C-alpha positions as CSV (number, residue, x, y, z in Angstrom):
1,M,121.7,169.4,159.9
2,R,124.1,168.1,157.2
3,I,124.4,164.7,159.1
4,H,120.6,164.2,159.2
5,A,120.2,165.0,155.5
6,T,122.9,162.5,154.6
7,T,121.3,159.8,156.7
8,A,117.9,160.4,155.1
9,T,119.4,160.3,151.6
10,A,121.1,156.9,152.4
11,G,117.8,155.5,153.7
12,L,116.0,156.5,150.4
13,L,118.7,154.9,148.4
14,L,118.5,151.6,150.4
15,A,114.7,151.5,150.0
16,A,115.1,152.0,146.2
17,L,117.6,149.2,146.0
18,T,115.4,146.8,148.0
19,A,112.4,147.6,145.7
20,C,114.5,146.6,142.6
21,G,115.5,143.2,144.2
22,G,114.0,139.7,143.4
23,S,111.0,138.1,145.1
24,G,112.9,136.3,147.8
25,D,115.0,134.1,145.4
26,G,118.3,135.7,146.1
27,G,117.5,138.9,144.1
28,T,117.5,137.2,140.7
29,A,114.5,138.3,138.6
30,A,112.6,135.6,136.7
31,G,113.1,136.1,132.9
32,P,110.4,135.8,130.3
33,K,109.3,132.2,129.4
34,A,110.9,131.1,126.2
35,S,108.4,130.8,123.4
36,T,108.2,127.8,121.1
37,P,108.9,128.7,117.5
38,A,105.8,128.4,115.3
39,T,105.8,125.8,112.6
40,K,106.6,127.4,109.3
41,S,104.0,127.3,106.6
42,G,104.4,124.2,104.5
43,E,106.5,122.2,107.0
44,T,105.5,118.6,107.8
45,S,105.8,116.8,111.0
46,A,108.6,114.3,111.4
47,E,106.0,111.8,112.7
48,P,104.2,109.7,110.0
49,S,100.6,110.7,109.6
50,Q,98.1,108.3,111.0
51,D,95.8,109.2,108.2
52,A,98.2,108.1,105.5
53,E,96.5,106.1,102.8
54,Q,97.0,102.3,103.2
55,P,96.7,99.6,100.6
56,S,93.0,98.7,100.2
57,P,92.3,95.2,101.5
58,G,91.5,92.7,98.8
59,T,93.8,94.4,96.2
60,V,94.7,92.0,93.5
61,E,98.4,91.5,93.2
62,K,100.0,91.7,89.7
63,G,100.4,88.2,88.2
64,M,103.6,86.5,87.3
65,A,104.7,85.6,83.8
66,L,105.0,82.3,81.9
67,G,108.2,80.6,83.2
68,D,108.0,82.2,86.7
69,P,108.0,79.7,89.6
70,A,105.6,79.9,92.5
71,Q,105.9,78.3,95.9
72,T,102.5,76.8,96.7
73,T,101.1,74.8,99.6
74,G,100.2,71.2,98.8
75,D,96.9,69.5,99.0
76,G,95.5,69.5,102.6
77,G,98.3,71.9,103.7
78,T,100.9,69.2,103.3
79,G,104.3,70.0,101.7
80,V,105.3,72.7,99.3
81,L,105.1,72.4,95.5
82,E,107.1,74.8,93.3
83,I,104.9,75.2,90.2
84,T,106.3,76.7,87.0
85,P,104.1,77.1,83.9
86,D,106.5,76.2,81.2
87,S,104.8,76.5,77.8
88,I,101.4,77.3,76.2
89,V,99.9,76.1,72.9
90,F,96.7,77.3,71.2
91,T,95.1,74.8,68.8
92,K,91.6,74.1,67.4
93,G,92.1,70.3,67.6
94,A,94.1,68.0,69.9
95,S,94.1,64.3,70.6
96,G,91.5,63.7,67.9
97,E,89.1,66.2,69.5
98,T,87.9,69.5,68.2
99,A,87.5,72.4,70.6
100,E,83.8,72.9,71.3
101,N,84.2,76.6,71.9
102,G,86.7,77.2,69.1
103,M,90.2,77.0,70.7
104,F,92.1,74.8,73.1
105,A,94.6,76.5,75.4
106,V,97.1,73.9,76.5
107,V,99.5,74.8,79.4
108,V,102.2,72.5,80.6
109,M,104.0,73.0,83.9
110,K,106.6,71.5,86.2
111,D,105.6,70.5,89.7
112,R,108.6,70.1,92.1
113,A,108.4,68.9,95.7
114,M,110.3,71.3,98.0
115,T,110.0,69.7,101.4
116,A,110.8,66.3,103.0
117,V,107.2,65.1,102.4
118,A,105.3,64.3,99.2
119,A,103.1,67.1,97.9
120,D,100.2,67.2,95.5
121,E,97.9,69.7,93.8
122,P,94.4,69.9,95.4
123,A,91.6,68.2,93.6
124,P,89.2,70.5,91.7
125,I,86.3,69.1,93.8
126,S,87.9,70.7,96.9
127,G,87.8,74.1,95.3
128,G,91.5,74.1,94.4
129,G,93.3,73.7,91.1
130,W,93.3,75.6,87.9
131,Q,91.2,78.2,86.2
132,W,91.5,80.6,83.2
133,M,90.4,84.2,83.5
134,A,89.7,85.9,80.2
135,A,90.7,89.5,79.6
136,D,87.2,90.7,80.5
137,G,87.2,88.8,83.8
138,E,85.1,85.7,82.7
139,M,86.2,82.6,84.5
140,V,86.7,79.3,82.6
141,G,87.0,76.0,84.5
142,F,89.4,73.1,83.9
143,D,86.5,71.0,82.5
144,S,85.3,73.5,79.9
145,G,84.0,72.1,76.6
146,Q,86.1,69.1,75.4
147,S,89.1,70.0,77.5
148,S,89.0,66.8,79.6
149,M,89.3,64.7,76.4
150,V,92.8,66.0,75.6
151,T,95.7,63.8,76.8
152,M,99.5,63.9,76.3
153,D,101.2,61.0,78.0
154,K,104.5,62.8,79.0
155,Y,102.5,65.7,80.5
156,D,99.8,63.8,82.2
157,G,101.4,63.5,85.6
158,A,98.8,63.3,88.4
159,D,100.5,61.5,91.3
160,P,101.8,63.2,94.5
161,V,105.4,64.5,93.9
162,Q,107.9,62.7,96.1
163,P,110.6,64.6,98.0
164,G,113.4,65.8,95.8
165,G,111.4,64.9,92.6
166,W,109.4,66.7,90.0
167,Q,106.9,65.8,87.2
168,W,105.2,67.3,84.2
169,R,101.6,68.2,84.3
170,A,99.2,69.9,81.9
171,Q,96.0,71.9,82.0
172,V,93.7,72.4,79.0
173,F,90.9,75.0,78.6
174,D,88.3,75.0,75.8
175,L,88.0,78.7,75.0
176,T,86.1,81.0,72.6
177,P,88.4,82.9,70.2
178,E,87.8,86.0,72.3
179,Q,88.8,84.3,75.6
180,A,91.9,82.9,73.9
181,K,93.2,86.5,73.3
182,G,95.5,86.3,76.3
183,G,94.3,85.8,79.9
184,T,95.3,84.9,83.4
185,L,96.1,81.4,84.6
186,I,95.0,81.0,88.2
187,Y,96.0,78.2,90.6
188,I,94.4,77.8,94.0
189,D,96.7,75.9,96.4
190,G,96.1,73.8,99.5
191,E,95.7,76.9,101.7
192,E,93.2,78.5,99.2
193,K,95.8,81.0,98.1
194,A,95.5,82.2,94.5
195,H,98.7,82.3,92.3
196,R,98.4,84.1,89.0
197,W,100.3,84.1,85.8
198,E,99.7,86.5,82.9
199,M,99.4,84.3,79.7
200,P,100.4,85.4,76.2
201,S,97.9,85.1,73.2
202,A,100.3,83.1,71.0
203,D,102.3,79.8,71.4
204,S,105.1,80.5,73.8
205,G,107.7,78.6,75.9
206,P,110.6,76.3,75.4
207,N,108.6,73.1,74.8
208,V,106.0,74.3,72.3
209,A,107.3,72.0,69.5
210,D,107.2,68.9,71.8
211,V,103.7,69.8,73.1
212,K,102.4,70.2,69.5
213,K,103.9,66.9,68.5
214,R,102.1,65.1,71.4
215,L,98.8,66.9,70.8
216,A,98.8,65.6,67.2
217,G,99.5,62.0,68.2
């Protein structure tokens, strides 16, 4: 009887061990699936947000200052002109003419050819060239009032600038006293790109004395 009891006990133990085994994978039980840690409150993803605010199209870039050069495309897309507004003079009278609107703003600049071909400023009739924007946004053209009557020999360059060369040019605007209280000088180049310079409201630049002398002549 003792032998049969021992055999029965061994059978029960073997059955219990079999029940505790794996599911046919060598007896190894599958562990619980690892959980992904939740993102802590306030954490941001490493990836940039697709909804991040982008610069608004059509945003106006801040203008340059008197004396700053700008690389501009020549008339018809030919060549490159480096244009540098050099000095500005405000005067009620110039070249024997009186400003129709109250004040002439005379800006002289250097035009330098930067490529192996001659380059020129586009003619105003093509939509290019120079404009004055007053502080309130009013636009004033190159031919305002009596501006086209003002001449200054040395600063009256108008020919295409040859490779390696530069020349003086000038732009005159006939402004009201309010428009002359500072403004923005705008140049539209041969690719219709606008270049902007913030202008002071008083005579400024290294050639003020020379410009005044020639305006009085």
